[in-house]
C-alpha positions as CSV (number, residue, x, y, z in Angstrom):
1,M,-79.7,44.4,-3.2
2,S,-76.0,43.3,-2.9
3,W,-73.9,42.9,-5.5
4,L,-72.7,38.7,-5.5
5,N,-68.5,38.7,-6.4
6,P,-68.1,36.8,-9.7
7,L,-64.9,34.8,-8.3
8,S,-67.1,33.7,-5.7
9,F,-68.8,30.8,-7.9
10,L,-65.1,29.4,-8.8
11,P,-64.0,26.6,-7.1
12,E,-61.1,27.2,-4.1
13,P,-57.8,25.7,-5.2
14,S,-56.5,22.5,-3.1
15,P,-53.1,23.0,-1.6
16,I,-51.6,20.3,-3.7
17,A,-52.6,22.3,-6.7
18,L,-51.4,25.5,-4.8
19,V,-48.1,23.5,-4.5
20,I,-47.6,22.5,-8.3
21,S,-48.4,25.4,-9.5
22,F,-45.6,27.2,-7.6
23,L,-42.9,24.6,-8.7
24,L,-43.8,24.7,-12.2
25,I,-43.3,29.1,-11.8
26,F,-40.3,28.2,-10.4
27,S,-38.6,25.3,-12.4
28,I,-39.7,26.5,-15.7
29,P,-37.0,29.3,-16.2
30,L,-34.7,27.3,-14.5
31,L,-35.0,24.2,-16.5
32,L,-35.2,26.5,-20.3
33,H,-31.9,28.5,-18.5
34,L,-30.3,24.6,-18.1
35,V,-31.3,23.8,-22.2
36,I,-30.5,26.5,-23.9
37,Y,-27.1,26.8,-22.2
38,R,-26.4,23.0,-23.1
39,T,-27.8,23.4,-26.3
40,T,-25.1,26.2,-26.9
41,S,-22.7,24.6,-24.8
42,D,-22.5,21.0,-26.2
43,T,-18.8,21.8,-27.5
44,L,-16.5,22.8,-25.0
45,P,-14.1,25.5,-25.7
46,T,-10.5,24.4,-27.3
47,V,-7.0,25.6,-26.0
48,V,-4.9,25.1,-29.3
49,L,-1.0,24.2,-28.2
50,V,0.7,25.1,-31.0
51,G,4.8,25.2,-31.8
52,P,8.5,23.8,-32.9
53,S,9.5,20.1,-31.4
54,G,11.4,19.9,-28.4
55,A,9.6,23.6,-26.8
56,G,7.6,21.5,-24.3
57,K,4.0,21.4,-25.7
58,T,3.2,17.8,-24.5
59,S,4.9,17.9,-21.2
60,L,2.2,20.8,-20.7
61,L,-0.5,19.5,-21.9
62,T,0.2,16.3,-19.1
63,L,0.6,18.8,-16.5
64,L,-2.8,21.0,-17.5
65,E,-4.3,17.6,-16.9
66,R,-2.9,16.1,-14.3
67,G,-1.3,18.7,-12.6
68,R,1.7,17.3,-13.2
69,P,4.2,17.3,-16.0
70,A,4.9,13.4,-17.2
71,A,7.9,12.0,-19.4
72,T,7.0,12.7,-22.6
73,H,8.2,11.3,-26.5
74,T,8.0,13.6,-29.9
75,S,4.4,14.1,-31.0
76,Q,3.4,12.3,-34.4
77,T,-0.2,12.7,-33.8
78,P,-2.8,15.8,-32.5
79,S,-3.7,14.4,-28.8
80,T,-6.9,16.3,-27.4
81,V,-7.5,16.2,-23.4
82,E,-10.0,17.5,-21.3
83,V,-8.9,19.4,-18.5
84,S,-10.5,21.4,-15.3
85,L,-9.2,25.1,-14.7
86,P,-8.2,25.1,-11.3
87,V,-11.0,26.2,-8.6
88,K,-9.1,30.2,-8.0
89,T,-8.5,31.0,-11.6
90,P,-10.6,33.6,-12.6
91,V,-13.2,32.6,-15.9
92,A,-13.9,35.6,-18.1
93,S,-17.5,34.2,-19.1
94,S,-18.5,33.4,-15.2
95,R,-17.6,36.9,-14.0
96,F,-21.2,37.9,-13.9
97,R,-22.5,34.4,-13.1
98,S,-23.1,33.4,-9.4
99,P,-21.6,30.2,-7.9
100,N,-24.9,28.7,-6.9
101,D,-25.7,29.0,-10.7
102,P,-25.7,24.7,-11.5
103,T,-23.7,25.8,-14.7
104,W,-20.7,27.3,-12.6
105,E,-18.9,23.9,-12.8
106,V,-19.5,23.4,-16.3
107,T,-17.6,26.3,-16.8
108,Q,-14.5,25.5,-15.6
109,K,-14.3,22.2,-18.1
110,F,-12.5,23.1,-21.7
111,L,-10.1,21.0,-24.3
112,V,-6.5,21.2,-25.1
113,Q,-5.1,19.9,-28.2
114,D,-1.7,19.8,-28.4
115,T,-0.4,19.4,-31.8
116,P,2.9,18.2,-33.5
117,G,5.9,20.5,-34.2
118,H,7.6,18.6,-36.4
119,G,8.1,20.5,-39.6
120,K,6.4,17.3,-42.1
121,L,3.9,17.2,-39.3
122,R,2.7,20.6,-38.8
123,H,-0.3,20.6,-41.3
124,Y,-2.1,19.5,-37.8
125,A,-1.8,22.7,-36.4
126,V,-3.0,24.2,-39.7
127,D,-6.3,22.0,-39.7
128,S,-7.0,22.8,-36.5
129,I,-6.2,26.8,-36.5
130,G,-8.4,26.6,-39.4
131,K,-11.7,25.4,-37.2
132,P,-12.0,28.7,-35.6
133,Q,-15.4,28.2,-33.8
134,S,-14.5,26.2,-31.2
135,I,-11.0,27.5,-30.2
136,H,-10.4,30.6,-27.7
137,G,-7.4,30.4,-27.9
138,I,-4.0,29.3,-29.3
139,I,-1.1,28.9,-27.0
140,F,2.3,29.3,-29.2
141,V,4.9,27.6,-26.9
142,V,8.8,28.4,-27.4
143,D,11.9,27.5,-25.7
144,A,13.4,30.2,-24.0
145,A,16.6,29.0,-23.7
146,D,16.8,27.9,-27.5
147,L,16.1,31.7,-28.4
148,S,19.0,32.8,-27.0
149,S,21.9,30.2,-28.6
150,D,23.5,31.9,-31.0
151,T,25.6,28.5,-32.2
152,N,21.8,27.8,-33.8
153,D,19.4,28.9,-35.8
154,G,16.2,28.5,-33.0
155,A,15.3,31.6,-33.0
156,R,14.9,31.8,-36.9
157,Q,12.6,28.5,-37.0
158,T,10.3,29.4,-34.5
159,A,10.0,33.1,-35.8
160,E,9.2,31.3,-39.4
161,Y,7.0,29.1,-37.7
162,L,5.0,31.7,-35.8
163,H,5.1,33.8,-38.3
164,D,3.2,30.9,-40.5
165,V,0.7,30.6,-37.6
166,L,0.2,34.1,-37.4
167,L,-0.9,35.1,-40.9
168,Q,-3.0,32.0,-40.9
169,L,-5.2,33.7,-38.5
170,Q,-4.8,37.0,-39.9
171,K,-6.3,35.8,-43.2
172,Q,-9.1,33.9,-41.4
173,M,-10.5,36.8,-39.0
174,T,-10.3,39.5,-42.3
175,D,-11.8,36.9,-44.4
176,S,-14.4,35.8,-41.8
177,K,-17.9,37.0,-42.8
178,T,-20.4,34.4,-40.9
179,S,-22.0,36.0,-37.8
180,K,-20.7,32.6,-36.1
181,A,-17.3,33.7,-36.8
182,R,-15.2,34.5,-33.5
183,K,-14.7,38.3,-32.9
184,E,-10.8,38.0,-32.1
185,M,-8.9,35.3,-31.6
186,P,-6.3,35.3,-28.5
187,V,-2.7,34.3,-28.7
188,L,-0.2,33.4,-25.9
189,I,3.4,32.9,-26.5
190,A,4.5,30.5,-24.0
191,A,8.1,31.3,-23.0
192,N,9.0,27.7,-21.2
193,K,12.0,26.7,-19.4
194,L,12.7,30.0,-17.8
195,D,14.5,28.3,-14.8
196,L,17.4,27.8,-17.4
197,F,20.4,30.1,-16.3
198,T,20.6,30.5,-20.2
199,A,16.6,31.1,-21.2
200,L,15.7,34.9,-22.3
201,P,12.8,36.4,-19.8
202,A,9.3,37.1,-21.6
203,P,10.3,40.5,-22.5
204,L,13.4,39.8,-24.5
205,V,11.3,36.5,-25.9
206,R,8.9,39.0,-27.6
207,S,11.4,41.6,-28.6
208,T,13.6,38.6,-30.4
209,L,10.8,37.2,-32.0
210,E,9.1,40.3,-33.5
211,S,12.9,41.3,-34.8
212,E,13.2,37.8,-36.0
213,I,9.6,37.9,-38.0
214,T,10.8,41.4,-39.4
215,K,13.6,39.2,-41.1
216,V,11.0,36.7,-42.3
217,R,8.9,39.5,-43.7
218,K,12.1,41.4,-45.0
219,S,12.8,38.2,-47.0
220,L,9.8,37.8,-48.6
221,S,9.7,41.2,-49.7
222,Q,12.8,40.6,-51.6
223,G,11.9,37.8,-52.9
224,L,8.8,40.3,-54.7
225,L,11.2,43.0,-55.2
226,D,13.7,40.4,-57.2
227,S,10.6,39.3,-59.2
228,G,9.9,42.8,-60.2
229,I,6.5,43.8,-57.9
230,G,7.6,46.7,-55.7
231,V,6.8,45.8,-51.5
232,K,4.7,49.7,-52.2
233,D,2.5,48.1,-55.1
234,I,1.5,45.1,-53.5
235,D,-2.1,44.9,-54.5
236,S,-5.2,43.7,-52.1
237,A,-4.4,39.4,-53.1
238,E,-1.3,39.9,-52.6
239,E,-1.9,41.6,-49.4
240,K,-3.3,38.7,-48.0
241,D,0.0,37.0,-47.6
242,W,1.9,39.9,-45.6
243,L,1.8,39.7,-42.1
244,G,1.2,43.1,-40.2
245,E,1.3,46.4,-41.4
246,V,2.6,46.5,-45.3
247,G,5.8,47.6,-45.4
248,D,9.4,47.2,-45.0
249,G,9.1,48.6,-41.2
250,K,9.4,46.6,-38.5
251,F,7.2,43.9,-36.9
252,G,5.5,44.1,-34.2
253,F,2.7,42.1,-32.5
254,S,0.6,44.8,-32.0
255,Q,0.6,45.1,-35.5
256,M,-1.9,42.0,-35.3
257,E,-4.9,43.8,-33.4
258,E,-5.8,45.4,-36.9
259,S,-7.2,41.9,-37.4
260,N,-8.2,41.3,-34.1
261,V,-5.5,38.6,-33.2
262,H,-4.3,39.4,-29.3
263,V,-0.9,38.7,-28.5
264,T,0.2,38.1,-24.9
265,V,3.8,36.7,-24.4
266,S,4.3,35.2,-20.7
267,G,7.3,33.1,-19.1
268,G,6.9,30.4,-16.8
269,N,8.5,26.7,-17.0
270,V,6.3,23.5,-17.1
271,M,9.5,21.3,-15.4
272,G,12.5,22.6,-13.0
273,T,14.3,21.3,-10.2
274,E,12.0,23.6,-8.0
275,G,8.9,22.5,-9.6
276,S,6.7,23.5,-12.4
277,D,5.5,27.4,-13.0
278,V,2.9,28.1,-15.4
279,Q,0.4,30.5,-12.8
280,Q,0.7,33.5,-15.6
281,W,-0.4,30.6,-18.1
282,W,-3.1,29.3,-16.5
283,D,-4.5,32.7,-15.8
284,W,-4.5,33.6,-19.3
285,I,-6.2,30.4,-20.1
286,G,-9.2,31.7,-18.0
287,S,-9.4,34.9,-19.2
288,V,-10.3,33.4,-22.9
289,L,-12.8,30.9,-21.6
């Protein structure tokens, strides 16, 4: 007696059923990938522009958006534009993604928010920095020619503003307890107007700002001493208002790494007789997206 194959009683699948089955097998994973990706990417990554008035933030905004700078005026309110990263600029989040991935184009877009630099309007920058979930990086634009001038206090005013921005970031990164909080915050100090003869090169911009922030910290510590509190006796609550390492030593941007705030100084120029040169800034933006 021969044994019958139990599968022989099943009806043979039709070609249409086979085609539908194959389509479902290959389409469902792709649809799930798109749904999950779009759910986690409803908000485009944001780069915030901050810095003193006249440094070139709004000109940089128009350059990033349109590919060329435009005539601007002093900003009174924040403005946000959607920007596409140049095709040849590598993106950190896409280093493991195939160019054939349908989400490849989505990762190339981001938002740039410009904030007013006038002293009375800097609360806009404070509000923007205070929402770090969607912020992928902060660009602090400085006038490299203004820092080199001995006839004004541009370097001191720039350093005071930068001190306040870095201190706020230090507090946020130190106090962040939620899983949604960013693990690190990249900061680019964009030394603008390097096409001018009087502009300081990027390494001197870095050392000048570090020296001026050291003076700001010394001034703050002197206020503590005048109130009868020694710098070495600052308690944990007051340490939150001290930028970098506690003490009367020299400040360095490397001290910010303890709070996962990574500072880079890079030069360029938004406008100039020979055109713009912001490729290093584009590369930095790509590295934080």
